[in-house]
C-alpha positions in Angstrom: 0.0 0.0 0.0 2.9 2.3 0.7 3.9 2.7 -3.0 0.4 3.8 -3.8 0.5 6.4 -1.0 3.8 7.7 -2.3 2.5 7.7 -5.9 -0.6 9.7 -4.8 1.7 12.2 -3.1 3.9 12.5 -6.1 1.0 13.1 -8.4 -0.4 15.7 -6.1 2.9 17.5 -6.0 3.1 17.6 -9.8 6.7 16.4 -9.9 7.5 14.0 -12.7 4.1 14.0 -14.3 3.2 15.9 -17.5 0.6 18.7 -17.2 -2.3 16.8 -18.7 -4.6 19.8 -18.1 -2.7 21.7 -20.8 -4.2 19.3 -23.3 -7.7 20.3 -22.3 -7.1 24.0 -21.8 -8.0 25.0 -25.4 -11.4 23.3 -25.1 -12.3 24.5 -21.6 -10.5 27.8 -21.1 -13.7 29.9 -21.3 -15.6 27.9 -18.7 -16.0 29.4 -15.2 -13.3 28.1 -12.8 -13.9 27.1 -9.2 -12.0 29.7 -7.1 -12.4 29.4 -3.3 -10.1 32.3 -2.8 -13.2 34.5 -3.2 -14.3 33.2 0.2 -11.1 34.8 1.8 -12.5 38.3 1.9 -13.4 40.5 4.9 -17.1 40.0 4.3 -16.7 36.3 5.2 -14.7 36.9 8.3 -16.3 34.8 11.1 -18.5 32.9 8.8 -18.1 29.5 10.5 -21.0 28.1 8.5 -18.6 27.7 5.6 -16.6 25.2 7.7 -19.8 23.4 8.6 -20.7 23.2 4.9 -17.3 21.9 4.1 -17.5 19.1 6.7 -21.0 18.0 5.5 -19.7 18.0 1.9 -16.6 16.0 2.9 -18.8 13.4 4.6 -21.6 13.0 2.1 -19.7 13.8 -1.2 -16.2 12.6 -0.8 -16.5 9.7 1.7 -20.0 8.3 1.1 -20.5 9.6 -2.5 -17.1 8.8 -4.0 -15.1 6.4 -1.9 -17.9 4.2 -0.5 -19.9 4.2 -3.8 -17.1 3.7 -6.3 -14.6 1.6 -4.3 -16.9 0.0 -1.8 -20.0 -0.9 -3.9 -19.3 -0.6 -7.6 -15.7 -1.9 -7.8 -16.5 -5.4 -6.4 -19.6 -5.7 -8.7 -17.7 -4.6 -11.8 -15.5 -7.7 -11.8 -18.3 -9.7 -13.4 -18.5 -7.3 -16.3 -14.9 -6.1 -16.8 -12.9 -9.0 -15.3 -9.4 -8.1 -14.2 -9.8 -4.6 -15.8 -12.5 -3.7 -13.4 -10.2 -1.2 -11.6 -9.5 0.5 -15.0 -13.3 0.9 -15.8 -13.9 2.1 -12.3 -11.2 4.8 -12.7 -12.7 5.9 -16.0 -16.2 6.1 -14.4 -14.8 8.0 -11.5 -13.3 10.5 -14.0 -16.5 11.0 -15.9 -18.3 11.5 -12.5 -16.4 14.7 -12.4 -17.7 16.1 -15.7 -18.8 19.2 -13.7 -15.1 20.1 -13.5 -13.9 19.4 -17.1 -10.6 21.2 -16.5 -9.4 18.3 -14.2 -10.8 15.3 -15.9 -7.6 14.0 -17.4 -5.0 15.1 -14.8 -6.9 14.5 -11.6 -10.1 12.6 -11.8 -9.2 9.7 -14.1 -5.6 9.5 -12.9 -6.7 9.4 -9.2 -9.5 7.1 -10.1 -6.8 4.6 -11.3 -4.6 5.2 -8.3 -7.4 4.7 -5.8 -9.2 1.8 -7.6 -6.2 -0.5 -8.2 -5.1 -0.8 -4.5 -8.8 -1.0 -3.4 -9.2 -4.0 -5.7 -5.8 -5.5 -4.9 -5.9 -5.2 -1.1 -9.7 -5.2 -0.8 
């Protein structure tokens, strides 16, 4: 498991990996970007509800919505259809789940889908 943790860290740091987002920039450069720095303004000082919203989002979207659904429920059931390539199909599905963020589909969503799905399948 340690090599996959290291690989995840290397990918997140951007060292040694091509900038795959540059391939999609011409297609998506005019779409609105998610910029959370707009929340770091004086008008939001003391707005603790943002932290609460973040925690609820983390629980329901990232843990229950992504990890539990994709790696916990779908990945074991996909073996019957995709055989030994179920982890690959799961990674692709995970990437297309993030169509609402088209700027990161190649570099983050699909790549991390593979990095998370393969060890989930291998080590159950």
